[in-house]
N, C-alpha and C positions, 0 to 999 in steps of 0.2 A: 326329514333327509333321506333320498333313496327311493328310486323308482321301481324297483323289482316288486316280487307278489308281495313281501313283506309291506313296504312302503305303502303301493297301491292300496290293500285291505285296510291299512292302519287309514289311509286318506277318505278311501270307502266309508267308512263307519264314521268319521268326527263328520264328514260332508254329509252323511244320512241326518245327522246329530244338529243340522242347521247350523255348524258352526262354520267361520270364515277361515277355509283350511288353502294351504298352500303346499303343494310337494316339490320338492328341490329335487332336480333329476341332473346328475352330471354330463350323462352321455345320451342316451336313449332309454326309455321305460323298458322296462322287462328284467335288467340287472343280469345276472349268469343265467339265467332262462334262456336269453337270446343265443347263447353261445349251442344251443340244440336245434335240431330239427325239427324233431316231434317229441311230446311227453304223453308219456304213457301209464303213468301213476300220478294223476292228477284226481282227485275225487270229482265226478260228474261227467267224464270221459269215457267210458269204460272202453273204446274203440281207440283211444288216443284222440290228440289232436295238435296240429302243427304249432310251435312254439310260437312262432311270429303272432297267430290267429288267436291263440290264449291269450297274451299279451294286449293285443290291441281292445278285446273283450273284456280286459280288466280296466282297462285306459277309457273306453266307452261306458263300461257302467260307473266308473268312478266320478267322471266328468259330468255324467249325467245329473247326479246330484249336487254339483257345484262346486266340486275340486279343480283347484286352479294348477297347472303343471308349469313350473317354471326351469326351463334349461341353462343351469348356470352352477359353480361349484361355491361351495361355505369355504371361505379363507379364515374366518375365525366366527366362535362365538363370544359375544359379552354377555356376561351375567354381571348384574350389581346387586348387592345385598340391601343396599337401600331403596330398589325399584323392584316392583313385581314383574315387569317384562324383561325379555332377552331380545338380545339383537343378533340377527346372523347376518354376517357383514358378508358382501359379495363384491365383486370386481369393481362396480360402479355405483352401489346402492345397499343398503341395509332392508330386511324385512323385521321389524317389531312383532315379538309374538309373546303369549303369556306362557306356551309350552312348547316342549320340540321332543320331536319324537323321531331317534335315531334309528334308522334300518337299513344302515351301508351293506348288507349282505357280506357275502363271502367270495373267495375267487381261488382257482385252483392255483396250487404250489406246483409249477412246472420242476422239471430236473436238468432242462437243457441238454439231454442228450439226442445223438442222432437217430432221426427218425421221426422223433417225438410228435414235432409240430405235423408232420406228413401223415402220421398215424393217428392221430387224435380222432375219436370218434369210429377208428376203423382197427379197436383192439386196446388203444391207450384209451383209458377211462379214468376220470376224476372224481367218481362218486361210487363206492361199495355197494350204498343203498340204492340208487338210483340203476344201476347196471349189472350187479353182481350177478341178477339171474342171466344175464347173456353170456357168462362164461363158465357157466354149470358144469361142463363135461370139460374143461380145459385145464391145462397145466398153468396156473397165474405167478405172478411175483407183483408182490406190494410193496411199495416204496414210500417212507414218511407217513404220516397219518398222523392223528392226536391234535391238538390244537397249540398252537404258538403261542407263548406268555406274550402278552400286551406291553406296549410300551408305556412309559407314565406318560402321561400328557395332561397340559393343561386346556381345558375349553374355555 
């Protein structure tokens, strides 16, 4: 579950191992990576690469080895202790499987202040590791951070 870089990588490795693999992707492959124009800190691309091109290369490589990508949302996962398989429940069907890899990624936590949307990518950033070097000689403010505690959920 999840079509960002982690989900695509997991799908690639599983498909290369000749497993029957389905990647469940909600909107479009790439995840949060698709909110960026270019990527300059990804291994193997010292000059940087446009984010959509990087995602397309990941998709092409994984599907070349047999990864099937399904654009849909999981409504629930059914796990029964008396059966070895699990069922990922979608809107109009279910996908039965032996294993599930959850790689649903992250998203930026916006604070909804005036100008935030307009200035995202032009001074407003959501990743200190990725973008910190751009602000080396600037006075900055850091708002929030850390990890939000997970809500208890049944899967």
